[in-house]
C-alpha positions as CSV (number, residue, x, y, z in Angstrom):
1,X,48.7,93.0,-43.9
2,X,51.2,94.5,-41.6
3,X,50.8,93.2,-38.0
4,X,52.7,93.5,-34.9
5,X,54.2,90.3,-34.0
6,X,56.7,89.4,-31.1
7,X,60.2,89.0,-32.6
8,X,60.7,85.2,-32.6
9,X,57.7,84.9,-34.7
10,X,58.2,87.6,-37.1
11,X,61.5,86.4,-37.4
12,X,60.3,82.9,-38.4
13,X,57.7,84.2,-40.6
14,X,60.2,86.2,-42.4
15,X,62.4,83.5,-42.8
16,X,59.8,81.0,-44.0
17,X,58.9,83.8,-46.5
18,X,62.6,83.3,-47.9
19,X,62.4,79.6,-47.6
20,X,65.3,79.9,-45.2
21,X,65.5,77.0,-43.0
22,X,68.3,78.3,-41.1
23,X,66.6,81.2,-40.5
24,X,63.4,79.4,-39.2
25,X,65.4,77.3,-37.1
26,X,67.2,80.2,-35.3
27,X,63.7,81.0,-33.6
28,X,63.2,77.9,-31.7
29,X,64.4,77.0,-28.2
30,X,66.9,73.8,-28.3
31,X,64.1,71.6,-26.6
32,X,61.1,73.2,-28.8
33,X,58.2,71.1,-29.8
34,X,56.5,71.3,-33.2
35,X,52.8,69.6,-33.7
36,X,52.2,69.8,-37.2
37,X,48.4,68.2,-37.6
38,X,48.6,66.2,-34.4
39,X,52.0,64.8,-35.0
40,X,54.9,65.8,-32.6
41,X,58.5,66.5,-33.4
42,X,60.6,67.4,-30.5
43,X,63.9,69.1,-30.3
44,X,65.9,71.0,-33.3
45,X,67.0,68.0,-35.3
46,X,63.5,66.5,-35.6
47,X,61.8,70.1,-36.2
48,X,64.3,70.8,-39.0
49,X,63.7,67.4,-40.6
50,X,60.1,68.0,-40.7
51,X,60.4,71.6,-42.0
52,X,62.7,70.7,-44.5
53,X,60.4,68.0,-45.8
54,X,57.0,69.4,-45.4
55,X,57.7,72.9,-46.0
56,X,60.8,73.7,-47.8
57,X,60.7,71.1,-50.2
58,X,57.2,72.2,-51.7
59,X,58.1,75.9,-51.0
60,X,55.3,76.4,-48.5
61,X,54.8,80.1,-47.2
62,X,52.9,81.0,-44.5
63,X,51.4,84.4,-44.8
64,X,49.3,85.3,-41.8
65,X,46.4,87.9,-42.3
66,X,45.0,87.5,-38.4
67,X,46.8,87.5,-35.3
68,X,45.4,87.2,-31.5
69,X,46.6,86.2,-28.2
70,X,44.8,83.3,-26.5
71,X,45.7,82.1,-22.9
72,X,49.3,83.6,-23.3
73,X,49.9,81.7,-26.7
74,X,49.9,84.0,-29.8
75,X,47.5,82.6,-32.5
76,X,48.0,83.3,-36.4
77,X,45.9,82.3,-39.2
78,X,46.4,82.6,-43.1
79,X,47.0,81.0,-46.2
80,X,49.9,78.6,-47.0
81,X,50.8,78.8,-50.4
82,X,53.3,76.1,-52.3
83,X,53.7,73.4,-54.7
84,X,51.4,71.0,-53.0
85,X,47.9,69.7,-53.8
86,X,45.1,72.2,-52.7
87,X,47.3,75.2,-52.3
88,X,46.6,77.5,-50.7
89,X,45.3,75.8,-47.7
90,X,44.4,78.1,-44.4
91,X,46.3,77.2,-41.4
92,X,46.2,78.3,-37.8
93,X,49.4,78.5,-35.8
94,X,49.4,78.7,-32.2
95,X,52.8,79.6,-30.7
96,X,54.2,79.5,-27.2
97,X,57.2,81.6,-26.5
98,X,59.8,81.5,-23.8
99,X,63.0,83.1,-23.1
100,X,62.4,85.2,-26.4
101,X,62.2,82.1,-28.5
102,X,59.6,79.5,-29.9
103,X,58.9,76.8,-27.4
104,X,56.0,75.4,-29.1
105,X,54.6,75.8,-32.6
106,X,51.3,74.0,-33.0
107,X,50.1,74.2,-36.8
108,X,46.8,73.1,-37.8
109,X,44.9,73.2,-41.4
């Protein structure tokens, strides 16, 4: 499905599809926050560690198939495929942008 996404989100999704951790990290602000099923990871070092351990390590690729705006945030929904039990699992990503970068990325399954 072709969707028009804000550039930082499109860049994140594209980098994730390549399992490119450096490309994924370039989309975040220095003081960004990642919330993964309720657990909070603040700053680039914590976010990088979490994404390497939970996404890159198992080849988890998010393929959004729906997008909407909600209260100023961009909300994407779609399956995450990878080498993990239950794959694929449907996820919702809620993204808050600031200064043309990702300020907050909240992922829920």
